[in-house]
N, C-alpha and C positions, 0 to 999 in steps of 0.2 A: 687336244681338240676332241678326240674320240670320247674321253672321259666326260668332257663338258656336255656333249650331245647325249651321252648315256644318262647323265644326271637330269637333264631337261626331260628326256623321255620317261625317266623314272618318276619324276614329279608330275609330269603331265598326263601320264597314262590313266590314273583314276578319274581325272577331271574331264575326260571325253564323254562321260555320262552325266546327264543332268541331275540324276538323283545323288550322284557323288558330289557334284558341285554344291547342291543344297546341304548335304551332310557336312562338308568342310566348312561352309559358312556358318552352320549351326554350332559346330564345336568351337569355332573362332569366337562367336558371340558368347557362348556359355562359359568358355574359359575366362574371358575378360570380365563378364558380369560376376561370376563366382569369386574371382580374385579380388575384385573391389569390395564387394559386400562381405566376403570372408574375412577381411581385415578387422571388422568389428567383432566377428565371431572369435577371432584369435585374441585380440586385446582385451575383450571382456570375459574370456574364459568360457565361451558358450559352445565348445565343441560337442559336448554331450547333448546339448539342446538341439544342435543342428542335426546330429544323427537321429535323435528321437523324432524330430519333426519330419525328417525325410520318410521315416516309416509310418508316421501318423497320417500321411495323406493317402494311404492305401485304401481306406473305406470309400473316399470320394472317387478315386480312380476305378475301384471295383463297381460301384453303383453306375458310374458313367459307362463303363464297358458293357455291363449287363443290359442296361436300358438303351444302348446305342447312342449315348450322349457324348459330349466332348470330354476327352480324358483330361485335358488341361484345365478346363473349367471345374470339373469334378474334383481334381486334385487341389486346385486353388481354394475351393470352398472348404474342403477338409483341412488344408494346411492353415488357412487363416483362422478357422474355428479352433484348431488345436493350439495355435499361438496365443489367441485371445484367452482360451481356457487356462493355459499355463500362466499367462499374465494375471488373470483374475485370481487364481488360486494362491499366487505368491504376492498378491497385493498386500502392502503393509506387513510383509514377512509373516503372514498367517501360517504359511507352510514354506519350508525351505525349497529353493528352486529345483535342486536336484531331485527332491522327493516328488514334487509336482510333475516334473518332466517324466520321471519313471512311471508314475501313475497314468498319465495321459498317453504316453508312448505305448505301454503295454495294453491298455484298454483299446486304443484306436487300432493298433496292429491286429489284435485279436478280432476286433469287429470286422476289419478288412478281410481277414482269412475266412471268417464265418460267412460273410457276404459272397465271397468267391465260391465257397463250397456249395452254396445254394444253387449255383449254376450247373451243378452236376459233377464237376471235376475241377481240379486246379489247372485251368486251361493253359496250354503252352503259349497261347497268344498273349498272355500277360507276362511272359518271361522277359520281354524287352523292357517292360516297365521296371523290373527289378535290376536288370543289368545293362540296359541301354541297347539301342539298335539304330545306329546312325544312318543305315541304308533305308530306313523306313520314314525318314523325314520328308514330309510332303510340303507343298506350297503353303497350305493353311497352317501346318506346324511351324514352318519358318516364320510366317507372319506373326503367330502367337508368341514365339520365342523373342522376336524383335520387339514386340509390343511390351511384353513383360520386362525385357531388358531395359527399355527406355523408362519404364515406370520405376524399376529398382534403382537404376543409375541416376535418374532425375531426382528422386527423393533423397538419395545419398548426397548429391551435390547441394540440393536445396537446404537440407538440414545438417550440413557438414559440421558447422560450428557447434550446434546444439548437441549433436551426437558425440562430438569430440569432448566437450565439457562433461557430458553425462558419463562417458566412458572412463575418464581419467580423474575427475574431481566432482564427486556427487555433492560434496559440501558447497562448492561454488555454484553448482546448478541450483541448489536450494536458495542460496543467497541472491542469485539473479532472478529467482522466482520463475524458473523455467518449468513448464508442465512435464515434470520428470516421468510420471506414470504414462501419460499419453505418448511421450517420445519413446519410452521403453516398449510399449505395445506396437508402435509404428515400426521400430527396429525389428521386433519379432516377426511382424507381418512381412517386412522386406526379405527376411531370411526365407520365409515360406514361399514368397513369390519367386525367389531365386531357385529354390529347390524344385518347384513346379516347372519352371522354365527348362530345367535340366532333365526332365523325365525321359525324353526320347533319346538323348545322346549318352548319358552316363547311367541313368537308372537310380532307383531309390536306394538300393543296397550300397552303392559306392559314392553317392552324392556328397557325403560329409568330407571325403577326401578332397574334392574340388573346392569346398568352402574353406578347408583348413590348411591344406598343404601349400598351395601357392602363397598364401598370406604368411604362413610360418617361414617359408623360404625367404620371402621379402623382408621379414623382420630380422633375419640374420644379416641382411645386407644394408639396411637403412634404419633410421630411428624415427624420423618424423612420419606422422600418420599419412599425410597426403603423398609423400614420397613412397611410402609403403603401398598405398593403393595403386599408384602408377606401376610400380615394379610388379606387384602381385597380378594386376590385370594383364600385363605383358607376358609374365610367366605362364599364367593360366591359358592365354590365347596360344602361345607358342607350343605349350604342352598338348593342348587340344589338337593342333594341326599335326604335330609329330605323332601323337597317338592315333590320329586318323590314318596316317600312312602306315604305321605299324599294323593297325587293324586290317588294312587292305592287303598288305603283302604277306603278313603272317597268318592271315585267315583266323583271327580271333575276334571276339566281340569288342565293340568300340569302347564300352565302359571300362572294362579291365585294362585295355591297351592304354587309354588316356590316363587312368589312375596310376598304372605302373610307371608311365613316363614321368608324371609329375612327382612321384615318390622317389624315383632314381635321381631326378634333378635336385630334390631336397637333400638327399643323402650326399650327393656330390658337393653341394654348396656347404652343407654342415661340415663335411670332412675338410674342405679347403679353409673354412673359418677356423677350425680347430688347429690346423697346421700353422696358420698365420699367427695364432695366439701363443704358440710355443717359442 
């Protein structure tokens, strides 16, 4: 009985503060959103793109920070611009995708650093943008995360069949006369939206892990894409909550705590799968 009450107290202690409640709700949303959208990143081999795009939104965030604007909107503008730019450069395979990603990633990240340096110093206030700060989630941040989540998940559900065909059978997509290029750009934009939604909780430097790791874990467990999305969303959400508590009790930043949690989960599942195959 005592252990039960201890567990309840352990779980309930952080939630007595309103900012902690907002933080937990934020990581729950981000974990679920990233897990679902990340399935496309994994099945299409876009992990490098996700990492590059996460760093490419730095100029927009930096400009918004210096001018006192909204960091989410600044990051969203830069992220969608980078996604569209990569899509345009790789249209009709004029440039290979990994080359275009490398060019845009390096240029945008360098631009972001240059903009930050004009403010006089590399401000510590921007550290939470790189590594996450779940304690800093405000009401407006939570509203923006929820809105971006609805947008990303809504578009994923609305265009599920089209994205499925495009991801697994490009030839069939052409036969069905699907707007392949428009769908590809939309998918890139959805990845950008997901990354921007995660600014406050995980940060730019670690965001690719939330896009890739829950989906990679789900792929070890199931085969169908819609099953993979459900499992990845649940794993992302559960890892977010677990990382939230680790962050609180171990006194470490939220971003690394969440990413380490989801990484350990992946390694555990991978190990179990390997044992079962023997």
